[in-house]
Every structure is written in structure tokens, then in C-alpha cells.
C-alpha positions in Angstrom: 162.7 28.9 109.9 160.5 31.6 108.3 157.4 29.8 109.4 158.8 29.6 112.9 159.4 33.4 112.8 155.8 34.1 111.7 154.6 31.8 114.5 156.8 33.7 117.0 155.4 37.1 115.7 151.9 35.8 116.0 152.5 34.7 119.6 153.9 38.1 120.4 150.8 39.7 118.9 148.4 37.4 120.8 150.3 37.9 124.1 150.4 41.7 123.7 146.7 41.7 123.0 145.7 39.5 125.8 147.9 41.1 128.4 146.9 44.6 127.2 143.2 43.7 127.8 144.1 42.2 131.2 146.2 45.3 132.2 143.4 47.6 131.1 140.9 45.7 133.3 143.3 45.5 136.2 144.1 49.3 136.0 140.4 50.2 136.0 139.8 47.7 138.8 142.6 49.0 141.0 142.1 52.7 139.9 145.8 53.0 139.0 146.7 56.1 136.9 150.1 54.6 135.8 148.4 51.4 134.8 145.9 53.2 132.6 148.7 55.1 130.9 150.6 51.9 130.2 147.7 50.5 128.3 148.2 53.0 125.6 151.8 51.8 125.1 150.4 48.2 124.9 147.7 49.2 122.4 150.3 50.8 120.1 152.5 47.7 120.6 149.6 45.5 119.5 149.2 47.5 116.2 153.0 47.4 115.6 153.1 43.7 116.2 150.1 43.1 113.9 151.7 45.1 111.0 155.1 43.5 111.4 153.5 40.0 111.5 151.5 40.9 108.3 154.7 42.1 106.7 156.4 38.8 107.6 153.7 37.0 105.8 154.2 39.1 102.7 157.9 38.5 102.7 157.3 34.8 103.2 155.0 34.7 100.2 157.6 36.6 98.2 160.3 34.1 99.2 158.1 31.1 98.2 157.2 32.8 95.0 160.8 33.2 94.0 161.5 29.5 94.9 158.6 28.5 92.7 159.9 30.7 89.9 163.4 29.1 90.2 161.9 25.7 89.9 159.9 26.7 86.9 162.9 28.2 85.1 164.5 24.7 85.2 161.7 23.3 83.0 161.9 23.7 79.3 158.2 23.8 78.9 157.9 27.1 80.7 159.7 29.3 78.0 156.5 31.3 77.5 156.7 32.5 81.1 159.9 34.5 80.4 158.1 36.7 78.0 155.6 38.0 80.7 156.2 41.2 82.6 157.8 41.2 86.0 154.6 42.4 87.6 152.8 39.4 86.2 155.6 37.0 87.2 156.1 38.2 90.8 152.7 39.4 92.1 153.7 38.7 95.7 156.7 40.9 95.4 154.5 43.6 93.9 152.1 43.3 96.8 154.9 43.6 99.3 156.4 46.7 97.6 153.0 48.4 97.4 152.4 47.6 101.1 155.8 49.1 102.2 155.4 52.1 99.9 151.9 53.2 100.9 150.5 51.3 103.9 153.6 51.4 106.1 154.0 55.3 106.0 150.3 55.7 106.5 150.3 53.4 109.4 153.3 55.2 110.9 151.4 58.5 110.6 148.5 56.9 112.5 150.9 55.7 115.2 152.3 59.3 115.4 148.8 60.8 115.8 147.9 58.2 118.5 151.1 59.1 120.4 150.6 62.8 120.1 146.9 63.0 120.8 147.0 60.3 123.5 150.0 62.0 125.2 148.3 65.4 125.1 145.0 64.2 126.4 146.7 62.1 129.1 148.8 65.0 130.2 145.8 67.3 130.6 143.9 64.6 132.4 146.8 64.0 134.8 147.1 67.8 135.5 143.7 67.7 137.1 144.1 64.3 138.8 144.8 64.1 142.5 146.6 61.4 144.4 144.1 59.0 146.0 144.5 55.6 147.8 144.3 52.7 145.3 141.5 50.2 145.4 142.4 46.6 145.8 146.1 47.4 145.7 147.2 44.0 146.9 145.4 42.2 144.0 146.7 44.7 141.5 150.3 44.2 142.8 150.1 40.4 142.2 148.5 40.7 138.7 151.0 43.4 137.5 153.8 41.2 138.8 152.5 38.2 136.8 152.0 40.4 133.7 155.6 41.7 133.9 157.0 38.2 134.3 155.2 36.8 131.3 156.0 39.7 129.1 159.7 39.8 130.2 160.3 36.1 129.5 158.6 36.1 126.0 160.1 39.5 125.1 163.6 38.4 126.1 163.3 35.3 124.0 162.0 37.1 121.0 164.6 39.9 121.1 167.5 37.5 121.5 166.2 35.4 118.6 165.8 38.6 116.5 169.3 39.7 117.3 171.1 36.4 116.7 169.3 35.5 113.5 168.9 39.0 112.1 165.1 39.0 112.0 164.4 42.7 111.5 160.6 42.3 111.4 160.4 40.4 114.7 162.3 43.1 116.5 159.5 45.8 116.7 157.0 43.5 118.5 159.6 42.0 120.7 160.8 45.5 121.8 157.2 46.4 122.7 157.0 43.2 124.7 160.0 44.1 126.8 158.9 47.7 127.1 155.5 46.5 128.3 157.2 44.3 130.9 159.3 47.2 132.2 156.1 49.4 132.3 154.4 46.7 134.4 157.4 46.7 136.7 157.1 50.5 137.1 153.4 50.4 137.7 154.0 47.6 140.3 156.6 49.8 142.0 154.2 52.7 142.1 151.4 50.6 143.7 153.9 49.3 146.3 154.9 52.9 147.1 151.2 53.8 147.5 150.8 50.9 149.9 153.8 52.2 151.8 152.1 55.5 152.3 153.4 57.5 149.3 150.1 58.2 147.6 151.6 60.6 145.0 154.0 58.1 143.5 151.4 56.5 141.2 150.5 59.9 139.8 154.2 60.7 139.3 154.8 57.4 137.5 151.8 58.1 135.3 153.2 61.6 134.3 156.6 60.1 133.6 155.1 57.5 131.3 153.1 60.2 129.5 156.3 62.2 129.0 157.8 59.0 127.5 154.9 58.7 125.2 155.3 62.3 123.9 159.1 61.6 123.5 158.3 58.6 121.3 156.0 60.8 119.3 158.8 63.2 118.6 161.1 60.3 117.6 158.4 58.9 115.2 158.0 62.3 113.6 161.8 62.6 113.1 161.8 59.1 111.5 159.1 60.1 109.1 161.1 63.2 108.1 164.3 61.2 107.6 162.5 58.5 105.7 161.6 61.0 103.0 165.3 61.8 102.4 166.7 58.3 103.0 168.7 57.0 100.0 167.2 53.9 98.5 169.6 51.1 97.5 168.2 48.2 95.5 168.5 44.9 97.3 169.2 46.5 100.7 166.4 46.2 103.3 166.0 49.1 105.6 164.8 49.3 109.1 160.9 49.4 109.4 159.9 53.0 109.7 157.3 52.2 112.4 160.0 50.6 114.6 161.0 52.9 117.5 164.7 53.0 118.3 163.8 54.5 121.7 161.5 51.6 122.5 164.3 49.2 121.4 166.8 50.9 123.6 164.4 50.9 126.6 163.6 47.2 126.0 167.2 46.2 125.4 169.5 48.5 127.4 172.4 46.1 126.9 172.4 47.1 123.3 173.7 50.5 124.3 176.9 48.9 125.6 177.3 46.9 122.4 176.8 50.1 120.3 179.3 52.0 122.4 181.8 49.1 122.0 181.3 49.2 118.2 181.7 52.9 118.2 185.0 52.7 120.1 186.3 50.1 117.8 185.5 52.2 114.8 187.0 55.4 116.3 190.3 53.9 117.5 190.8 51.5 114.6 191.3 48.4 116.8 189.1 46.2 118.9 188.9 48.3 122.1 186.1 45.9 123.2 188.8 43.1 123.3 191.1 44.9 125.7 191.4 43.8 129.4 190.1 47.2 130.7 186.9 47.0 128.7 186.4 43.4 129.7 187.0 44.3 133.3 184.6 47.2 133.1 182.0 45.1 131.4 182.3 42.4 134.2 182.4 45.0 137.0 179.6 47.2 135.7 177.1 45.6 138.0 179.4 46.0 141.0 180.1 49.6 140.1 176.4 50.3 139.9 175.9 48.6 143.3 178.8 50.7 144.7 177.2 53.9 143.5 173.8 52.8 144.9 175.6 52.1 148.3 177.2 55.5 148.3 173.8 57.1 147.5 172.2 55.2 150.4 175.0 56.3 152.8 174.6 59.9 151.7 171.0 59.7 153.0 172.4 59.1 156.5 173.1 62.8 156.9 170.3 65.4 156.8 170.5 69.2 157.0 167.6 71.1 158.4 167.4 74.8 157.3 166.9 77.8 159.5 163.3 78.3 160.4 162.4 74.7 159.9 161.9 71.6 162.0 161.7 68.0 160.9 160.1 64.8 162.1 162.3 61.7 162.2 160.5 58.4 161.6 161.9 54.9 161.7 159.8 52.4 159.7 156.9 54.9 159.8 157.1 55.5 163.6 158.5 58.5 165.5 162.0 57.8 166.9 161.8 57.7 170.7 163.9 60.5 172.3 164.4 62.6 169.2 161.1 62.9 167.2 161.8 66.5 166.3 165.0 67.7 164.6 166.0 71.4 164.8 168.0 73.4 162.4 171.5 72.0 161.6 173.1 68.7 160.6 171.8 65.4 162.0 172.7 61.7 161.5 170.2 59.0 160.9 169.8 55.5 159.5 169.8 55.3 155.6 166.7 55.6 153.6 164.2 53.9 153.7 164.8 52.9 157.3 164.7 56.5 158.6 162.8 59.2 156.8 162.7 62.9 157.5 159.7 65.2 157.0 160.4 69.0 157.0 158.0 71.7 158.2 158.4 75.5 158.2 157.6 76.0 161.9 158.9 79.6 162.1 157.4 80.8 158.9 153.9 82.4 158.7 151.8 80.2 156.5 148.6 81.4 155.0 145.5 80.3 153.1 142.5 82.1 151.7 138.8 81.7 152.4 136.2 83.0 150.1 138.5 83.7 147.1 141.2 82.4 144.9 143.7 84.9 143.5 143.5 85.5 139.8 147.0 86.1 138.3 145.5 87.8 135.3 144.0 90.6 137.5 146.8 90.8 140.0 148.3 94.0 138.3 145.0 95.9 138.4 145.4 99.1 140.4 141.7 100.0 140.5 139.2 97.5 142.0 135.5 97.9 141.4 132.6 96.1 142.9 131.1 95.5 139.5 134.3 93.8 138.1 135.4 90.4 139.3 139.0 90.7 140.4 139.4 87.2 142.0 137.6 83.9 141.9 135.2 84.7 144.6 132.7 82.9 146.8 129.5 84.3 148.4 128.5 84.0 152.1 125.1 84.4 153.7 124.8 87.4 155.9 121.8 88.3 158.1 119.6 91.4 157.6 118.7 92.5 161.1 117.2 95.9 160.2 113.8 94.9 158.8 110.8 97.3 158.5 108.2 96.9 161.2 104.5 96.4 160.3 102.5 98.6 162.7 99.1 98.7 161.0 97.0 96.1 159.5 96.0 98.3 156.5 99.4 98.4 154.9 100.5 94.9 155.9 100.2 93.4 152.4 102.2 96.1 150.7 104.8 96.2 153.4 105.2 92.4 153.3 105.7 92.6 149.6 108.4 95.2 149.9 110.0 93.6 153.0 113.7 92.5 152.2 114.7 88.9 152.8 116.2 88.0 156.2 119.6 87.1 154.6 121.8 88.6 151.9 124.8 87.5 149.9 128.1 89.0 150.6 131.5 88.6 149.0 134.5 88.7 151.4 138.2 87.9 150.9 139.5 86.5 154.1 143.3 85.7 154.3 144.3 83.6 157.3 147.8 83.4 158.6 149.0 80.8 161.1 152.2 79.4 162.6 153.0 75.8 163.7 153.8 75.9 167.5 153.8 72.2 168.3 155.1 70.1 165.4 154.3 66.7 166.9 150.7 67.7 167.6 150.4 69.2 164.1 151.7 66.1 162.3 150.2 63.2 164.3 147.0 64.4 166.0 145.1 64.9 162.8 145.3 63.6 159.3 146.1 66.3 156.7 146.1 69.2 159.2 146.4 71.9 156.6 143.1 70.9 155.0 141.5 70.4 158.4 142.5 73.9 159.4 141.0 75.4 156.2 137.8 73.5 156.8 137.6 74.7 160.4 138.2 78.3 159.4 135.6 78.1 156.6 133.0 76.7 159.0 133.6 79.4 161.6 133.4 82.1 158.9 130.0 80.7 157.6 128.7 80.4 161.2 129.8 83.9 162.1 128.4 85.7 159.0 124.9 84.3 159.4 124.8 85.9 162.9 125.9 89.5 162.0 124.2 92.3 160.3 125.0 93.2 156.7 125.3 96.9 157.3 127.5 96.4 160.4 129.9 94.1 158.8 130.3 96.4 155.8 130.9 99.5 157.9 132.2 99.9 161.5 132.1 96.2 162.5 134.9 95.0 160.3 137.7 95.1 162.9 135.6 93.6 165.6 134.5 90.8 163.2 138.1 90.0 162.3 139.1 89.7 166.0 136.1 87.5 166.8 136.8 85.2 163.9 140.4 84.8 164.9 139.3 83.9 168.5 136.8 81.4 167.2 139.2 79.7 164.8 141.8 79.5 167.5 139.4 78.0 169.9 138.4 75.2 167.4 142.1 74.7 166.6 142.9 74.2 170.3 140.0 71.8 170.7 141.3 69.6 167.9 144.9 69.8 169.4 146.4 70.9 166.1 149.4 72.7 167.6 148.9 75.9 165.5 148.6 79.5 166.4 146.2 81.7 164.4 148.2 84.9 164.0 145.9 87.0 161.7 142.5 86.9 160.1 141.7 89.7 157.7 138.4 90.9 156.2 139.1 92.7 152.9 137.2 93.4 149.7 133.8 93.3 151.4 131.2 94.0 148.8 128.0 92.5 147.4 128.3 89.9 144.7 129.4 91.2 141.3 126.1 90.5 139.6 124.1 92.5 142.1 126.7 95.2 142.8 125.3 97.7 140.2 121.9 97.5 141.8 123.4 97.8 145.3 125.3 100.8 144.2 122.0 102.3 142.9 120.5 101.7 146.4 123.5 103.3 148.1 123.4 106.2 145.6 119.7 106.7 146.4 120.4 106.7 150.1 123.2 109.2 149.7 121.0 111.4 147.5 118.3 111.2 150.1 120.7 112.2 152.8 122.1 115.0 150.7 118.6 116.3 150.0 117.8 116.3 153.7 121.0 118.0 154.6 120.4 120.6 151.8 116.9 121.3 153.1 118.3 121.7 156.6 120.9 124.1 155.3 118.2 126.1 153.4 116.1 126.2 156.6 119.0 127.5 158.7 119.9 130.0 156.0 116.3 131.3 155.6 115.8 131.6 159.4 119.1 133.4 159.9 118.4 135.8 157.0 114.9 136.5 158.4 116.2 137.2 161.8 118.9 139.4 160.4 116.4 141.3 158.2 114.1 141.8 161.2 117.0 143.0 163.3 118.1 145.4 160.5 114.5 146.8 160.1 114.2 147.4 163.9 117.6 149.1 164.0 116.8 151.2 161.0 113.4 152.2 162.6 115.1 153.1 165.8 117.8 155.1 164.0 115.1 157.0 162.0 113.3 157.7 165.2 116.4 159.1 166.7 117.1 161.1 163.6 113.7 162.7 163.5 113.7 163.5 167.2 117.2 165.1 166.9 116.2 166.9 163.8 113.0 168.3 165.4 115.0 169.4 168.4 117.6 171.0 166.2 115.0 173.0 164.2 113.4 174.1 167.5 116.8 175.2 168.8 117.6 176.9 165.5 114.3 178.9 165.6 115.0 179.8 169.2 118.5 181.0 168.2 117.3 182.9 165.0 114.6 184.9 166.8 117.1 187.2 168.7 119.0 187.8 165.5 115.9 188.8 163.6 114.8 191.1 166.4 118.2 192.7 166.4 118.3 193.5 162.6 115.3 192.4 160.5 116.6 193.7 157.2 120.0 192.1 157.5 118.6 188.9 158.7 116.1 188.7 155.8 118.9 189.5 153.2 121.2 186.9 154.8 118.5 184.3 154.7 117.7 185.1 151.1 121.4 184.7 150.1 121.7 181.4 151.9 118.6 180.1 150.3 119.7 181.2 146.9 123.1 179.7 147.3 121.6 176.4 148.3 119.2 176.4 145.4 121.7 177.2 142.6 124.5 175.1 144.1 124.2 172.5 141.3 123.2 174.9 138.4 125.5 176.1 135.6 126.2 179.8 135.9 127.2 182.3 133.2 128.8 185.6 134.4 128.7 188.6 132.1 131.3 191.2 133.2 130.5 193.9 130.8 127.1 195.5 130.4 127.7 198.0 127.6 128.1 195.5 124.8 125.8 193.4 122.7 127.1 189.9 123.0 125.8 186.9 121.1 125.3 184.0 123.5 125.3 180.5 121.9 123.9 177.7 124.0 124.8 174.0 123.3 121.4 172.4 123.8 123.0 168.9 123.3 124.5 169.3 126.7 122.2 168.1 129.3 122.2 170.7 132.0 119.8 168.8 134.2 119.9 165.1 133.3 117.0 164.3 135.7 114.7 166.7 133.8 115.6 165.3 130.3 115.8 161.6 131.1 112.4 161.6 132.8 110.7 162.9 129.6 109.3 160.2 127.3 107.8 160.8 123.9 104.7 158.7 123.2 104.6 156.8 119.9 102.3 158.2 117.3 98.8 156.8 117.2 97.8 154.7 114.3 94.3 154.9 112.9 
């Protein structure tokens, strides 16, 4: 029986290896993502089956060694054998113990690393993968079906044999056989779904298998931790540490019912599994599952369309005549997969971006600069219409060297908003209308920018450019009969590329400095001319006023002389005395005067010479420095 068990384990190993290689080739040939992920499970299964088969051989050698030892102990001539140590008597047992003590934990660690690293790399790879039509899907379907059938038959036989005869080392490889069969069934279902038009199912199945791989890694890690603290009882063989209970459960789901029955028997203290209700439930389980499946299918006969949405009703992939479009509310249809409903937000404004992709890390920035990238931007070619003219032949070489290129690069963020107006045209006239609309809008943007001037589009021409772009995109959309209305096209964040923005800012700053200098010169010219005119007008006015003053003064003196002559003739002495007093009073008006009232006394007059009686006389006097010889 032991040799038959080893033979069965070797067959399991060989089948897993051969089918794993065939599955790998088929998955690469058919470009199936789920098929490629399933090969990692089969690779781990091959390693587990190889280690379990080798451990079977060690235990078989140990069993034969003990039989040989029992035969030798019956012979009287072998008394010297009893004096040898146990390690010398049972080398096969020592080899098996060393193998289980050192190699099995190390192999389990290797399996854990394969599961963790493989699951992590596969998950990152699948995050970047996109659903695509499979190559040679019909051939892949047939091959995966054959692989699943072979693995299922052999795995079912091996697991049944391991359960009935208690072969613990045959169980790990048999469980991986059944799991590989179920994985092939899942891959087959994914390929069939892709053939039916659901291209994303293969990717979803691949991600589910990757999540299962990471889950088995968690279980393997827990088994390693528990193995450290597991009590060792002499003579009692434990479950192999590399055997996955999760894989066993997935490969033999009926074992869950058996475990539940044993748990109920233990909890209630009597054989609950022998009662009529449990027997009825066990027999009717399949019918109950079918009933639940039927209720689930019937529930798909009613569909509710939300407000602001419309749905397309298809029967076997074709629009239903008379009611292709379903409005908001409840509707009845045939169960899935006969009738299927595809929802579209027809009243909602949908949008996409051209020229940029929003960067969540910079979304909270309040200040946006040209020199700092705030989105994942693209550059467009824009024409330079204002080029310098070459009038003379003498400076043609220098001018040509300084002449700017006919095109420039420009970074523009263009959000486009649209609304679906004809759902049937949107869904059936073009394949992948959303992507087509983005391509149309991008093409029209590129064509428009190469025909406009850089300075115009960055200044006053922005609003007109947005209107022109919307009209062009709408015209192309109508030409393709897409059934969509372009509501808004915006031009925002127009600036040179980030790498050249500092140089462009220097050019703009130089232009502004030039304009400021010109305006400052004009202001100075206006100021100088106005001041000169004002000064000339002031000088003329002062000259005219001086002229009038002199004329009036001369006339006044002449009139004064004419009026003084009769007075002098009337009384010459009085007139002379009066003129003398008037002249004296005018002369001494600003002089300090001392009045002495008494004349018969000898007064001492003290003059304070520090007091400047006439500042103009003292301040004007300067003492020259002494001359040095």
C-alpha cells in the first residue's frame, strides 16, 4: 500500500508539472491574464507535491528499516546490534527527523516568500493592465476545459483516497490538483465571458486569483507562527506545515459540511448529523442552492433606472424592438442573461480633460506659478505670426540668426463638458464613443493651435478661441453621428512650458521694462515742456508787470513833483523842514534810539556791544585767516 501511495504522489507531481507547463504556454498563447496568474498556483503546487512525495519516500524507508530491525531482533546472532546507539541503528528515522526539523520549515518559508512576492508583483502588474480581446480564445477555451477535466478526475481520486485511508502526505498534492482544476474552470469562464463581449471579466478573474494568492500567504505565515508554539507529542504525527487548509477547503468544499456536522455533534453531545432534519438538509442542499439561484435570476427581471439616467435594453446582444431606451423608473424584462440593461447618465454633464491630467498632490495649492508644474501637462504647437521683416540685404544674416522659429510650445488646460442627447446614436453608431470624442476634441485642438498666433491666444483671443473650438468639436461630433452636445470648452492655465517659463518671464519683464522706460520718457518730455512753457509765461508776465510798475512809478513821481511845486512856492522854509523830517524819519525807522530827558546831569552810558544793532553790517564782515610764511 505504501508503494502505491508513493506512486500516486509521483503521478500527482508529474501531472501538476506537465499541466502547469501546458497552462503556461496556453495562457501566453491566448494572452489570458487569469491563466498567467493560475500558473503561479500550479508552480507552488508542483513544489508542494515534490516535497510531500520525497517525505513519503523517507517515511517508507523508515518503515522498512523498522521491519528489518524487527527481523534482526529475532536472531540470536545479532546481540551486538543492541549495544549500538539509536542513531546508528535507525539512520532512516534520523534522516526523516532531520528533514522535518530543518528542511520542511525552510521550504515553507520559501513558499511564503513566493506567495507574498508573487502576489505583490502580480497585483502591481494587474493595476496597470487594461482589458483587451483575447487571442485565439476558442482554442484556449478547449485546452483549459481539457486541463480542468484531467486535474479534477485525478485530484478527486487522490483526495478521496487520502481521506479514506488517512494518507496525510498525499493530501497536499491532491488538494493542489483539485484547486488547479477549479482555477482552470474559472479561467475558462473568464475566456467565455470575453467571447460574449465582457472583455473586463478576464482581468477581474486575474485580480481575484491574485487576492486568493495573498490570502494563502497570510495563512502560511500564521501556520509558521503556530508551528513554533505547537506542543510536540511523541509518536503523534502532525499535519505538514506546508499544507494549506485554505487550499484543502477550496479543493474539497464538502469537507466543510463534514466539519460542521462534527462540530454540531460535539457541541450538542449527540449525533446531530444522524437526525432526520440534518439528513433532509444534506439531501436538499443542492435543491436549496438551485432555488436561491432561481430567485436570484427572477430578481434580475426588474430593473430600476435612476433619475437623470437612461438605459439601453438588449436581448441576446441586440436592441429590443419597440423599447430600446428605458427612462427613469421601474421596468420589467426577461431574466439575465437573456435581457441586459446598460445605464447612461444622459442628463448629467460629463467632462474630460485635454492637455493635462489633474495632480491630486497639487490640488490644494492656492498659488499657481508658471515655473511650477501643478498638473501633468502636455504641450501644443502654436504659430508665431509676428516675425521680424528683413528689409535690407546688409543685415540679413544677423536678422536671420535672431529670427524666432515659426512655431512655439504652449501649455493649455482644456476641460470639455458634453451631454448625451441621443442615447441610441451614442451607444451604437460608434465603438467606444467616449474615447472617440476625446480623440476628436484633441485633434481639433491641435489643428486649431497651429493656426493661431501665440500672443493672440495668450491675451485677448482666449474667449474667441474657446468658442471656435466648441463649434469645431460639435461639427465633427455631428459628422460622426455621436448623439452628443458639446456644452462647454474652456481654455485655462495658458502659459509656456514649465522648463522655458523662467526665460519667457524674463522676456515679458524686458518688454514691460522697455514699455515703462518709454512711458517714463514720454512723461518726462511732457513735464519738461509744460514746465518750460509755464516758466516762459511767468517770465513774460513778470516783465509786463515790471513794465507797468515802472511806468506807473514814473507817472507817480511826475505827478508828485507837479503837486510839490505849488507847496514849495507857497512856503519854501516849511516845505524844506517838512521834507527833512520825512527823510529823517524814513532813514532812522529801523535804528535803535536812546532818548536823554535831562541835560544837566553827567550820565554813564553802557552799550552792550554783543547786541547786533545792525545784523547786515556785522554778518557781512569776514576776518581773513592769518598768513603763514
